[in-house]
C-alpha positions as CSV (number, residue, x, y, z in Angstrom):
1,M,-43.7,-7.4,50.6
2,N,-42.9,-11.1,51.3
3,P,-42.7,-14.0,48.7
4,Q,-45.9,-15.8,48.3
5,Y,-46.2,-19.6,48.2
6,I,-48.0,-20.7,45.0
7,R,-49.1,-24.3,44.4
8,H,-48.1,-25.9,41.1
9,N,-51.5,-25.6,39.4
10,E,-51.7,-21.9,40.3
11,I,-48.4,-20.8,38.8
12,D,-48.5,-18.5,35.8
13,F,-46.0,-20.3,33.6
14,T,-45.8,-17.5,31.0
15,K,-44.7,-14.9,33.7
16,W,-42.5,-17.5,35.3
17,D,-40.6,-18.2,32.1
18,H,-40.4,-14.5,31.2
19,C,-38.6,-13.9,34.6
20,V,-36.2,-16.8,33.8
21,Q,-35.4,-15.6,30.4
22,S,-35.0,-11.9,31.4
23,C,-33.3,-12.3,34.8
24,E,-29.6,-11.4,35.3
25,N,-28.7,-14.8,36.8
26,H,-30.5,-16.8,34.0
27,L,-30.1,-20.6,34.2
28,P,-32.2,-22.9,32.0
29,Y,-32.8,-25.4,34.8
30,C,-35.5,-22.9,36.1
31,Y,-37.7,-22.8,33.0
32,S,-41.2,-24.2,33.8
33,W,-40.9,-27.0,31.2
34,Y,-37.5,-27.9,32.4
35,L,-38.9,-28.3,36.0
36,N,-42.0,-30.1,34.9
37,T,-39.6,-32.7,33.4
38,V,-37.2,-33.1,36.4
39,S,-39.6,-32.5,39.2
40,P,-43.3,-32.8,38.2
41,G,-45.7,-31.0,40.5
42,W,-43.1,-28.5,41.7
43,D,-44.4,-25.4,43.7
44,A,-43.0,-21.9,43.9
45,L,-42.3,-18.9,45.9
46,V,-43.0,-15.7,44.0
47,F,-42.3,-12.1,44.9
48,G,-44.6,-9.4,43.4
49,N,-45.6,-9.9,39.8
50,Y,-43.0,-12.6,39.2
51,E,-40.2,-10.3,39.6
52,K,-38.3,-12.7,41.7
53,I,-38.9,-16.4,41.9
54,F,-37.8,-19.6,43.8
55,P,-38.8,-23.0,42.6
56,L,-39.8,-25.6,45.3
57,T,-38.9,-29.0,44.0
58,G,-40.7,-31.2,46.5
59,K,-41.8,-34.8,47.1
60,A,-43.5,-36.6,49.9
61,K,-42.6,-39.8,51.6
62,A,-44.8,-41.4,54.4
63,Q,-46.8,-38.2,54.2
64,I,-43.7,-36.1,55.0
65,H,-43.0,-33.3,52.6
66,Y,-39.4,-32.5,51.7
67,L,-37.4,-30.4,49.2
68,Y,-34.6,-32.0,47.1
69,Q,-32.2,-31.0,44.3
70,P,-33.5,-32.9,41.2
71,Y,-31.0,-34.8,38.9
72,F,-29.9,-32.7,36.0
73,T,-30.3,-29.3,37.8
74,Q,-27.0,-28.3,39.3
75,Q,-28.3,-25.0,40.6
76,L,-31.8,-23.5,41.5
77,G,-32.5,-21.0,44.2
78,V,-33.6,-17.3,43.8
79,F,-33.9,-15.9,40.3
80,G,-34.6,-12.3,39.3
81,N,-33.1,-8.8,38.6
82,N,-31.4,-6.5,41.1
83,L,-31.0,-9.3,43.6
84,T,-29.7,-8.2,47.1
85,E,-28.0,-10.1,49.9
86,Q,-31.4,-9.9,51.7
87,D,-33.3,-11.8,49.0
88,T,-31.9,-15.4,49.7
89,P,-32.7,-15.4,53.5
90,V,-36.1,-13.8,52.9
91,F,-37.0,-16.6,50.3
92,L,-35.6,-19.3,52.5
93,Q,-37.7,-18.1,55.5
94,A,-40.8,-18.1,53.3
95,I,-40.5,-21.9,52.5
96,P,-43.7,-23.3,54.0
97,E,-43.5,-25.2,57.2
98,K,-45.0,-28.3,55.6
99,F,-41.6,-29.0,54.1
100,K,-39.9,-30.8,57.0
101,F,-36.5,-31.5,55.4
102,I,-34.8,-29.2,52.8
103,E,-31.6,-30.2,51.0
104,I,-31.1,-28.0,47.9
105,N,-28.6,-25.9,45.9
106,L,-28.7,-22.3,45.4
107,N,-27.1,-20.5,42.5
108,T,-23.9,-18.6,42.1
109,Q,-25.6,-15.3,42.4
110,N,-27.4,-16.1,45.8
111,Q,-25.7,-14.7,48.8
112,F,-26.6,-16.6,52.0
113,F,-25.1,-16.7,55.6
114,S,-27.1,-18.2,58.6
115,A,-26.2,-19.9,61.9
116,E,-29.5,-21.7,61.7
117,I,-29.2,-23.4,58.3
118,S,-26.4,-25.7,57.4
119,S,-24.6,-24.8,54.2
120,K,-21.4,-25.7,52.3
121,N,-19.8,-24.4,49.1
122,K,-19.9,-26.6,46.0
123,T,-17.7,-25.8,42.9
124,T,-18.4,-25.6,39.2
125,Y,-15.9,-24.3,36.6
126,H,-16.5,-21.5,34.0
127,I,-14.7,-20.4,30.8
128,D,-15.4,-16.8,29.5
129,L,-15.8,-17.1,25.7
130,K,-15.6,-13.5,24.9
131,N,-12.0,-13.8,23.7
132,K,-10.7,-15.2,20.3
133,Y,-10.0,-18.9,20.5
134,D,-6.2,-18.5,20.2
135,E,-6.4,-16.4,23.4
136,I,-8.5,-18.9,25.2
137,Y,-6.2,-21.8,24.0
138,L,-3.2,-20.0,25.7
139,Q,-4.8,-20.7,29.0
140,F,-5.0,-24.5,28.5
141,N,-2.4,-26.5,30.4
142,T,0.3,-28.5,28.8
143,N,-1.6,-31.8,29.4
144,T,-4.8,-30.6,27.7
145,K,-2.9,-29.3,24.8
146,R,-1.1,-32.5,24.4
147,N,-4.4,-34.6,24.6
148,I,-6.0,-32.3,22.0
149,K,-3.1,-32.8,19.5
150,K,-3.3,-36.6,20.2
151,A,-7.0,-36.6,19.3
152,E,-6.4,-34.6,16.3
153,S,-3.8,-37.1,15.0
154,H,-6.5,-39.7,15.1
155,N,-8.6,-37.7,12.7
156,L,-11.6,-37.5,15.1
157,K,-14.7,-35.7,13.8
158,L,-17.4,-33.8,15.8
159,N,-21.0,-34.1,14.6
160,K,-24.5,-33.4,16.0
161,A,-26.2,-36.6,16.9
162,E,-29.1,-38.1,15.1
163,N,-30.0,-40.6,17.7
164,T,-29.7,-39.0,21.1
165,N,-30.2,-42.3,22.9
166,I,-26.7,-43.4,22.0
167,L,-25.2,-40.9,24.4
168,I,-27.1,-42.5,27.3
169,Q,-26.2,-46.0,26.2
170,L,-22.6,-44.9,26.0
171,F,-22.7,-43.6,29.5
172,K,-24.5,-46.7,30.8
173,E,-21.8,-49.1,29.4
174,N,-19.0,-47.1,30.9
175,A,-19.1,-44.6,33.7
176,G,-22.7,-45.4,34.5
177,K,-21.6,-48.6,36.2
178,K,-20.1,-46.5,39.0
179,T,-23.1,-44.1,39.6
180,D,-26.4,-44.3,41.4
181,L,-28.5,-43.4,38.4
182,T,-31.6,-45.6,37.9
183,N,-33.6,-46.4,34.9
184,K,-36.1,-43.8,36.0
185,N,-33.3,-41.2,35.9
186,Y,-32.2,-42.2,32.5
187,K,-35.9,-41.9,31.3
188,T,-36.0,-38.4,32.8
189,L,-32.7,-37.5,30.9
190,E,-34.1,-38.9,27.7
191,K,-37.3,-36.7,28.1
192,L,-35.2,-33.7,29.1
193,I,-33.0,-34.0,26.0
194,H,-36.1,-34.1,23.9
195,E,-37.6,-31.1,25.6
196,C,-34.5,-29.1,25.3
197,T,-34.2,-29.9,21.7
198,E,-37.8,-29.0,21.1
199,N,-37.2,-25.7,22.8
200,N,-34.1,-25.3,20.6
201,I,-31.7,-24.8,23.5
202,G,-29.8,-28.2,23.4
203,H,-27.9,-30.6,21.2
204,V,-26.2,-33.9,21.6
205,Y,-22.7,-33.9,20.1
206,E,-20.7,-37.0,19.2
207,V,-17.1,-37.6,18.4
208,H,-16.4,-40.2,15.7
209,S,-13.3,-42.1,14.8
210,N,-12.1,-42.8,11.3
211,E,-14.1,-46.1,11.5
212,N,-17.2,-44.1,12.4
213,K,-17.3,-45.4,16.0
214,I,-18.6,-43.0,18.7
215,E,-15.7,-42.3,21.1
216,S,-17.3,-39.7,23.2
217,A,-20.6,-37.7,23.3
218,A,-22.1,-34.8,25.3
219,F,-25.4,-33.0,25.7
220,I,-24.7,-29.3,25.7
221,I,-27.3,-26.7,26.5
222,S,-27.0,-23.1,25.0
223,S,-29.4,-20.7,26.5
224,K,-29.1,-16.9,26.5
225,N,-25.5,-16.2,27.7
226,I,-24.5,-19.7,29.0
227,L,-23.3,-23.1,27.6
228,I,-23.8,-25.9,29.9
229,N,-22.1,-29.4,29.8
230,L,-25.2,-31.1,31.1
231,F,-24.2,-34.7,30.5
232,N,-21.3,-36.6,28.8
233,A,-19.8,-40.0,28.1
234,V,-16.7,-41.5,26.7
235,S,-15.6,-45.0,25.6
236,P,-12.5,-46.8,26.6
237,T,-10.9,-46.1,23.3
238,G,-12.1,-42.4,23.5
239,K,-10.3,-42.1,26.8
240,K,-7.0,-43.3,25.1
241,N,-7.5,-41.1,22.1
242,G,-8.4,-37.9,24.0
243,A,-11.8,-37.8,22.6
244,M,-13.5,-35.8,25.4
245,F,-10.6,-33.2,25.2
246,F,-11.3,-32.9,21.5
247,L,-15.0,-32.6,22.0
248,F,-14.8,-29.7,24.6
249,N,-12.1,-28.0,22.6
250,E,-14.4,-28.0,19.5
251,I,-17.3,-26.6,21.5
252,I,-15.1,-23.8,22.9
253,K,-13.7,-23.0,19.5
254,A,-17.1,-22.8,17.9
255,N,-18.4,-20.5,20.6
256,S,-15.4,-18.2,21.1
257,V,-15.8,-14.5,20.5
258,S,-19.3,-14.5,22.0
259,N,-21.1,-13.1,25.0
260,K,-21.4,-16.5,26.6
261,Y,-19.5,-18.5,29.1
262,F,-19.1,-22.2,29.3
263,D,-20.1,-24.0,32.6
264,F,-18.5,-27.5,32.9
265,E,-21.1,-28.2,35.5
266,G,-18.7,-29.4,38.3
267,S,-16.9,-30.8,40.0
268,D,-15.8,-31.3,43.7
269,I,-14.1,-34.6,42.6
270,P,-10.4,-33.7,42.3
271,E,-9.7,-35.7,39.1
272,V,-12.7,-34.2,37.4
273,A,-11.7,-30.7,38.6
274,R,-8.3,-31.0,37.3
275,F,-9.6,-32.0,33.9
276,Y,-11.8,-28.8,33.7
277,Q,-9.0,-26.7,35.0
278,G,-6.9,-27.9,32.3
279,F,-8.9,-25.8,29.9
280,G,-8.3,-22.7,31.9
281,A,-11.7,-22.8,33.6
282,K,-12.0,-20.9,36.8
283,P,-14.0,-22.0,39.9
284,A,-17.4,-20.6,40.6
285,L,-18.9,-21.3,44.0
286,Y,-22.6,-22.0,44.8
287,Q,-24.1,-23.2,48.1
288,H,-25.7,-26.5,49.1
289,I,-28.0,-26.0,52.1
290,K,-29.7,-28.3,54.4
291,L,-32.5,-27.6,57.0
292,N,-33.9,-30.4,59.2
293,R,-37.4,-29.6,60.5
294,L,-38.4,-33.1,61.2
295,P,-39.9,-33.9,64.7
296,W,-38.0,-36.0,67.2
297,P,-37.0,-38.7,66.8
298,L,-37.0,-38.5,62.9
299,N,-34.7,-35.5,63.0
300,F,-32.1,-37.7,64.8
301,F,-32.0,-40.3,62.1
302,K,-32.1,-37.8,59.1
303,K,-28.8,-35.9,59.4
């Protein structure tokens, strides 16, 4: 039996979300309401009675349909139980021909090798939270421990945010100046934070100084067995005071001795990777794939 292509208005969202919730490679990015927020009108590939699923996050430009990786979804791909190495190529081959250009990320549990489809590994970093905090702390490097102590000397405090828009504004005023995020992307993020909060899987956390100024903030998703650092920001003062080290340390401490793992959500940028590795985080690989089905000469210009 091959996966079936199902258009958006024909998807059984109840069965879809049950698969997402119960599957062995669970990621909250794949919930129907999450996809509705980041990629309205998405279609799907479904195997059997929603035993294995694959979201098709598509758009069209000049009447050409393509698949893309939506912002705020690090990984998608095939989800289900008892996945085999045959599942990924079978689902990829089932993507309808109408999608002429495909550039998406699979997830860490998808296995894929093909001479026909271009792929490259991307990296995220995980911390297993099953151990006591003291044992996890031993894996922090010297620089991370030093910055945590510096932050603690400034009497920083971690709180859940009352106004979630402050996180987005803090990002815009600082790191946002160096990104390609648009106002539309920020609106999507604002809606996504609201949806995650309504579904009780996400919270915005803020680090406050003695003067009650916000020095760093992060939106953390907690879903089933995973914590995800979905979005974060830090002020110039927060950088000096180690506010982001403090924030992640407090999140790790609060969730230690659990069946969860913490996903830093990146990165292949060396400086960011070193920051996450400083907490003892281990690399986890997932694949970025690209397939160009465009007719000539469009396939020449879209590499």
